[in-house]
C-alpha positions, 0 to 999 in steps of 0.5 A: 500500500501507500504505507506498510503500517499505519500506527495507532493514533495516526490518521490517513485522510483523503488518499488514493493509489493507482497502479500495482503493488508487488508484495510478499505479505499475506495482507495487501491494501491500497492504502496500507497492508496493516491499519492500526490507526484510522483511514477516512475519506480515501478512494479505492481503485482497480488492483489485483492481488499477488500470489502471496496476498491471501487477504486483499482489501481495497483500503487495508489488508488487515484492520485492527484500527478504525475504518472511518467514514467517507471512503469510496470505491471509484467507478469502473473499479475491479478488485481481484483477490486470490482468496479473501477479498473485501472492498474496504478490508481483507481481514477485520479485527478492528472497527469498521464504520459503515457510514458511507456509500458505494454508489458508483458505476460498474464496481466488480469484486472477484477472486482468481481461486474459487475454492475456499474463497470469500468476497465481502463488499465491505469486509472479506473476513470479519474476526473482530469482537466489535459489533457491526451495526447495519443501521450505519450503512447508507447505500450499496448498489451497482456492485457485482461479485463473482467467482467465489465460494462464499460472498456477502453484501457486507461480509464474506465470512463472519467469525464467532462475532456479531452482526446486527441487522434490524429484523424488519430489514431481514424480512424485506430482503429479496431477489430482484426478478427483473435482473438478468442474474441474481440481484438482491435488494430491499423489496417494496420500500420507497427510497426515502424509507430505505434511508430514513426508516431502515437506514440501509439499502443494498443491491448486489449482482451475483455471478458464479458464487456458490453461497451468497448472503445479502449480509454474510456469505458464511456466518459463524456468528449471529445476525439479529 
């Protein structure tokens, strides 16, 4: 990434990286391989992971600090991982704020090796003991995930941790019958209510994914 390690107490703000990175680390991120500090208002661009990069995140390969608000994935971005891929974080053991939007065009997340792989639009693998509150999520749309064993609209694999989702929202999630491939979204809810009442809007297209969940692809924790 731009830096190998962001130490605790340090903030990276309004940064982006375009190009390729050669790294032998298990973790690859465009802003940092490892974040122990804070990342805010940064942009994710197209990039492919190398053979050694098991965990690839658009912002950080592994996060034990804070992914703050204002981070975005640029339009026409394709992220290609090797095994575990997250639009923002490859592996999370810290805090991820969902108070942001993925509202750009033609965002694609995919992996080279399907067996044992996972893709999360936000987090590839969540191993944090901190709760992810979906009330903080604003908007995810125009995202396609493909060629993965597990994929989730928020998290690819959730360990023995908690993800909170309003039960009302769970009851409104459905496949979009008007899409040419599998596309999940909130059903029968006005755009205003998606934000004001439920605080969440997700629409993800899926191709060649064995196990897809709108919130989590593979869950070992709890969703309430």
